[in-house]
C-alpha positions in Angstrom: 8.4 -27.6 13.8 11.2 -25.2 12.9 10.2 -21.7 12.0 12.2 -18.8 10.6 11.2 -15.2 10.4 13.3 -13.4 7.9 12.5 -9.6 8.1 10.8 -8.9 11.5 11.9 -5.2 11.3 9.3 -4.7 8.5 6.5 -5.2 11.0 7.8 -4.3 14.5 10.3 -2.0 16.1 9.9 -3.9 19.4 6.5 -2.2 19.8 4.5 -5.2 18.6 5.2 -8.7 19.9 6.0 -11.7 17.8 5.3 -14.1 20.6 2.0 -15.3 19.2 4.0 -16.6 16.2 7.3 -17.7 17.7 5.5 -19.7 20.4 4.2 -22.1 17.7 7.5 -23.6 17.0 11.3 -23.6 17.4 12.0 -20.2 16.1 14.8 -18.1 14.6 14.1 -14.4 14.1 16.1 -12.1 11.9 15.4 -8.4 11.6 16.5 -8.1 8.0 17.8 -10.7 5.5 19.8 -9.8 2.4 18.6 -11.8 -0.6 21.8 -13.8 -0.8 21.2 -15.2 2.7 17.5 -16.2 2.4 18.1 -19.9 1.7 20.9 -20.2 4.2 18.8 -18.7 7.0 15.8 -20.9 6.2 18.0 -24.0 6.1 16.1 -27.0 7.3 13.1 -25.1 8.6 9.6 -26.3 8.0 8.1 -22.9 7.8 9.2 -19.4 6.9 7.5 -16.0 7.5 8.5 -12.9 5.7 7.3 -9.7 4.2 9.4 -8.7 1.1 12.1 -11.4 1.0 12.1 -13.2 -2.3 11.2 -16.9 -2.0 12.2 -18.2 -5.4 12.4 -21.6 -7.0 16.0 -21.7 -6.1 15.2 -21.1 -2.4 12.7 -23.9 -2.5 15.2 -26.2 -4.1 17.8 -25.3 -1.5 15.4 -25.9 1.4 13.8 -29.4 1.0 12.0 -29.2 4.4 10.2 -26.0 3.6 6.4 -26.6 3.4 4.9 -23.3 4.5 5.4 -19.7 3.5 3.6 -17.2 5.6 3.4 -13.5 4.6 3.4 -10.4 6.7 1.3 -8.9 3.9 -1.7 -9.1 1.5 0.5 -9.1 -1.6 2.5 -12.2 -2.5 4.4 -11.2 -5.6 7.7 -11.9 -3.8 6.9 -15.7 -3.7 7.2 -18.0 -6.8 3.7 -19.6 -6.4 4.3 -22.2 -9.1 7.5 -23.3 -7.5 5.8 -23.4 -4.1 3.1 -25.7 -5.5 5.7 -27.9 -7.2 7.5 -28.1 -3.9 4.3 -29.0 -2.0 4.5 -25.9 0.0 1.5 -23.8 1.2 1.6 -20.0 0.8 -0.7 -17.9 3.0 -1.3 -14.2 3.0 -3.3 -11.8 5.2 -6.1 -10.1 3.3 -7.9 -7.0 4.4 -6.0 -6.3 7.6 -5.1 -2.7 6.6 -8.4 -1.4 5.1 -9.0 1.3 7.7 -5.4 2.3 7.9 -4.8 2.8 4.2 -8.1 4.7 3.7 -7.2 6.9 6.7 -3.7 7.6 5.2 -5.2 8.4 1.9 -7.3 11.1 3.4 -4.5 12.4 5.7 -2.6 13.3 2.5 -5.6 14.7 0.8 -6.6 16.9 3.8 -3.0 18.1 4.2 -3.1 19.5 0.7 -6.7 20.8 0.8 -6.4 22.4 4.3 -2.7 23.2 4.3 -2.5 22.4 8.0 1.2 21.8 8.1 2.0 24.9 6.1 -0.2 27.1 8.4 1.3 25.5 11.5 4.8 26.3 10.2 3.8 30.0 9.9 2.6 30.1 13.5 5.9 28.5 14.7 7.9 31.2 13.0 5.8 33.9 14.6 3.6 35.1 11.8 0.5 35.0 13.9 2.1 36.7 16.9 3.1 39.6 14.6 -0.1 39.8 12.6 -2.5 42.7 13.1 -5.7 40.7 12.6 -7.2 37.7 14.3 -6.7 35.6 11.1 -4.7 35.4 8.0 -5.4 33.1 5.0 -2.8 33.8 2.4 -2.3 30.1 1.8 -5.3 29.0 -0.3 -7.5 26.2 1.1 -10.4 24.3 -0.5 -13.5 22.4 0.5 -13.8 18.7 -0.4 -17.6 18.9 -0.5 -18.9 18.8 -4.0 -15.6 17.6 -5.5 -15.4 14.3 -7.4 -13.4 11.4 -6.0 -12.3 8.8 -8.6 -11.4 5.5 -7.0 -9.5 3.0 -9.2 -10.1 -0.4 -7.7 -13.2 -1.1 -5.5 -12.2 -3.7 -3.1 -12.3 -3.3 0.7 -9.9 -0.3 0.7 -11.6 1.4 -2.2 -15.0 1.0 -0.6 -13.8 2.4 2.7 -12.2 5.3 0.9 -15.5 5.9 -0.8 -17.3 5.9 2.5 -15.0 8.6 3.9 -15.3 10.6 0.7 -19.1 10.6 1.0 -18.9 11.7 4.6 -17.1 14.8 3.3 -19.9 15.4 0.8 -17.9 14.3 -2.2 -19.2 12.6 -5.3 -17.7 9.2 -5.9 -17.1 7.3 -9.1 -15.0 4.2 -9.7 -13.2 2.2 -12.3 -13.0 -1.5 -11.4 -12.4 -4.8 -13.2 -15.5 -6.2 -11.6 -18.3 -3.7 -11.9 -20.9 -6.3 -11.3 -19.7 -6.4 -7.6 -20.4 -2.7 -7.1 -23.7 -2.9 -5.3 -23.8 0.5 -3.5 -24.8 2.6 -6.5 -21.4 4.0 -7.2 -21.1 4.9 -10.9 -18.7 2.7 -12.8 -16.6 4.3 -15.5 -13.8 3.5 -17.9 -10.4 4.6 -16.6 -10.4 7.4 -19.2 -13.8 8.7 -18.2 -12.9 8.6 -14.5 -9.6 10.5 -15.0 -11.4 13.2 -17.0 -14.1 14.0 -14.4 -12.3 13.5 -11.1 -10.8 16.2 -8.9 -8.9 13.5 -6.9 -7.9 10.2 -8.4 -7.0 7.5 -5.7 -5.5 4.2 -6.7 -6.6 1.1 -4.7 -6.1 -1.8 -7.1 -3.6 -4.6 -7.1 -0.7 -4.5 -9.5 -1.0 -6.9 -12.4 0.7 -7.4 -15.8 -2.3 -5.7 -17.4 -2.2 -2.5 -15.3 1.5 -1.8 -14.9 2.1 1.9 -15.5 -1.6 2.5 -16.1 -0.9 6.1 -14.9 1.4 7.3 -17.7 1.9 10.3 -19.9 -1.2 9.7 -21.9 -3.6 8.9 -19.0 -2.2 11.9 -16.9 -3.0 14.1 -19.9 -6.7 13.2 -19.5 -6.8 14.6 -15.9 -7.9 18.0 -14.9 -5.0 20.5 -14.5 -6.3 21.1 -11.0 -6.5 17.4 -10.1 -4.6 15.4 -7.5 -3.3 11.8 -7.9 -3.0 9.7 -4.8 -1.3 6.3 -4.8 -1.4 4.2 -1.6 -1.6 0.9 -3.6 1.5 -0.2 -5.6 4.2 1.9 -7.1 4.3 0.0 -10.3 0.9 1.3 -11.3 2.5 4.7 -12.0 5.1 5.6 -14.6 7.2 7.7 -12.2 9.1 9.7 -14.8 5.8 10.6 -16.6 4.3 11.7 -13.3 7.4 13.8 -12.4 7.1 15.5 -15.9 3.4 16.0 -15.5 3.9 17.8 -12.1 6.7 19.9 -13.5 4.7 21.0 -16.5 1.4 21.6 -14.7 -0.5 18.8 -16.4 -1.9 18.0 -12.9 -1.7 20.0 -9.7 -0.4 17.6 -7.1 0.5 14.0 -6.3 0.5 12.1 -3.0 2.6 8.9 -3.1 3.1 6.2 -0.5 4.6 3.5 -2.7 7.2 3.4 -5.4 8.2 0.9 -8.1 11.6 0.3 -6.3 11.7 0.5 -2.5 13.4 1.9 -0.6 13.5 5.0 -2.7 16.6 5.2 -4.9 18.7 8.3 -5.1 17.8 8.7 -8.8 14.0 8.2 -8.3 12.2 10.7 -10.6 9.8 11.6 -7.8 12.5 12.3 -5.1 12.7 16.0 -5.9 9.6 16.3 -8.0 7.5 19.5 -7.9 4.2 19.5 -6.0 4.4 16.1 -4.4 3.8 14.7 -1.0 5.7 11.4 -0.5 5.6 9.1 2.5 7.7 5.9 2.9 5.2 3.1 2.4 3.6 3.7 5.8 -0.2 3.7 5.0 -0.5 0.2 6.4 1.5 0.7 9.5 -0.5 2.1 12.5 0.1 0.2 15.7 -3.3 -1.4 15.8 -3.0 -2.5 12.2 0.3 -4.2 12.8 -1.1 -5.9 15.9 -4.0 -7.2 13.8 -1.6 -8.3 11.1 0.6 -10.3 13.5 -2.4 -11.9 15.1 -3.7 -13.1 11.7 -0.2 -14.4 10.7 -0.3 -16.5 13.8 -3.8 -17.7 13.0 -2.6 -18.7 9.5 0.3 -20.7 10.8 -1.8 -22.3 13.6 -4.3 -23.4 11.0 -1.6 -24.9 8.8 -0.1 -26.8 11.7 -3.6 -28.1 12.5 -4.0 -29.4 9.0 -6.6 -27.0 7.7 -4.7 -24.0 6.2 -6.5 -20.8 5.5 -5.8 -17.8 3.2 -3.9 -20.0 0.8 -2.9 -18.2 -2.4 -1.1 -20.9 -4.4 -2.5 -23.6 -6.7 -2.5 -26.9 -5.0 -1.6 -25.3 -1.7 
């Protein structure tokens, strides 16, 4: 079996081994593949593994031997699933590998804003504590999470883990989900409008679909409390970025923490690049060392299962 990995640098900087995958076939590994080279690099390979490279109908037509597409991700919007099925190819993703990591990153950003840890550490570095007359100074306001309301949009594995952490801090948790019947832990389910109006922190943990693109927009932002924070560690397309930048500039909401954008990497003209009152990280919520080790292990498991004739985690019709 011939195997091609198109964008290895998206999952390892030589700190996590690809050997569990490459040992399964005759392998070619590329750190990064421009879109114009995707079909050429796949060539006559039987299987391809990638993260964000576009596997289009044209790619399938140019690669007649291609029968397996493995993803270094849970999302699979970069693959034309209908074309894959027409081609007789199996597409496999890796669900739920980053649950703990994304929930952890969500709260790392929340705590940074509520505790102002980085800001206070910077004052100590510049000598403010050395030169202060008292044992403490607290000129930068901080706040407790206990008693605040956490609104979680999307109540899958990451949403539920985020809720568990919120409750550990003594927060009240509410959710908006497309499947309220699956919420079995007593969490109140609300419409999006209701959730936005009562929440002190709104955290997005839902997949991006045609129905919820730009669900956070000028109108929905206007429903939030002026003191509220928006956190997005899900998909950038859930948010109208210009509307969010305007809301932050005009004090419609107090703060935003963003780990994903509609277009990645960030463009120079991204409305959120220099927005007021924002914490932005470069799509790293999923990326702790242990998380990537788990991901690569499951990618290898998917490929091994396909080779054995019993594919798992198949996401395409007829796959």
